[in-house]
C-alpha positions as CSV (number, residue, x, y, z in Angstrom):
1,M,-8.0,9.3,15.1
2,S,-9.2,8.2,11.8
3,E,-11.6,5.3,11.0
4,M,-8.8,3.1,9.5
5,A,-6.4,3.8,12.6
6,E,-9.3,2.9,14.9
7,A,-10.1,-0.3,12.9
8,I,-6.4,-1.3,13.1
9,R,-6.2,-0.7,16.8
10,Q,-9.4,-2.7,17.2
11,L,-8.0,-5.7,15.3
12,I,-4.7,-5.6,17.5
13,Q,-6.4,-5.4,20.7
14,E,-9.6,-7.8,20.0
15,K,-7.9,-10.4,17.8
16,G,-4.4,-10.3,18.9
17,Y,-2.8,-9.6,15.6
18,S,0.3,-7.7,15.6
19,E,0.6,-4.3,14.0
20,E,3.2,-5.4,11.6
21,S,1.0,-8.4,10.2
22,V,-2.1,-5.9,9.8
23,R,0.3,-3.5,8.0
24,Q,1.6,-6.4,5.8
25,T,-2.1,-7.5,5.0
26,I,-3.1,-4.0,4.0
27,E,-0.1,-3.6,2.0
28,S,-0.6,-7.0,0.2
29,A,-4.3,-6.2,-0.7
30,L,-3.3,-2.7,-2.2
31,K,-0.5,-4.3,-4.2
32,A,-2.9,-7.2,-5.5
33,A,-5.5,-4.6,-6.5
34,Y,-2.7,-2.5,-8.2
35,K,-1.6,-5.7,-10.0
36,R,-5.1,-6.5,-11.3
37,T,-5.6,-3.0,-12.7
38,Y,-1.9,-2.4,-14.2
39,G,-0.6,-6.0,-14.6
40,T,2.4,-5.7,-12.4
41,D,3.0,-4.4,-8.9
42,E,6.8,-4.1,-9.3
43,N,6.6,-0.3,-9.1
44,A,3.9,0.1,-6.5
45,I,5.1,1.6,-3.2
46,V,2.8,1.6,-0.2
47,K,3.3,4.1,2.6
48,F,1.6,4.4,5.9
49,N,1.5,7.5,8.2
50,D,3.3,6.8,11.7
51,D,0.1,6.8,13.5
52,M,-1.6,4.4,10.9
53,S,-4.2,7.0,10.3
54,D,-3.6,7.1,6.6
55,V,-2.2,4.8,3.8
56,A,-1.0,5.9,0.2
57,L,-0.2,4.0,-2.9
58,Y,2.4,5.4,-5.2
59,S,3.6,4.3,-8.7
60,R,7.3,4.6,-9.2
61,K,8.2,6.0,-12.6
62,V,11.3,6.4,-14.6
63,V,11.7,9.6,-16.5
64,I,13.7,9.4,-19.7
65,D,15.0,12.1,-22.1
66,G,13.5,10.8,-25.4
67,V,11.4,7.9,-26.5
68,Y,13.4,5.9,-29.2
69,D,11.1,3.0,-29.6
70,P,7.5,4.3,-29.3
71,V,6.2,0.7,-28.9
């Protein structure tokens, strides 16, 4: 079990938080950091492993054929 999964399980057991509230808090923190860095979090996607051992932050991009306005 990863350190993150163990820390989440401890929060759930010791503090009585729900798994969903912990997951939402982590997701909000990651999106806030993304927004501070890139100015928006509209294209940020946070994904957790099923066992909560890992989390990843992805940036959704749109690929286009050509650039018509370079600005």
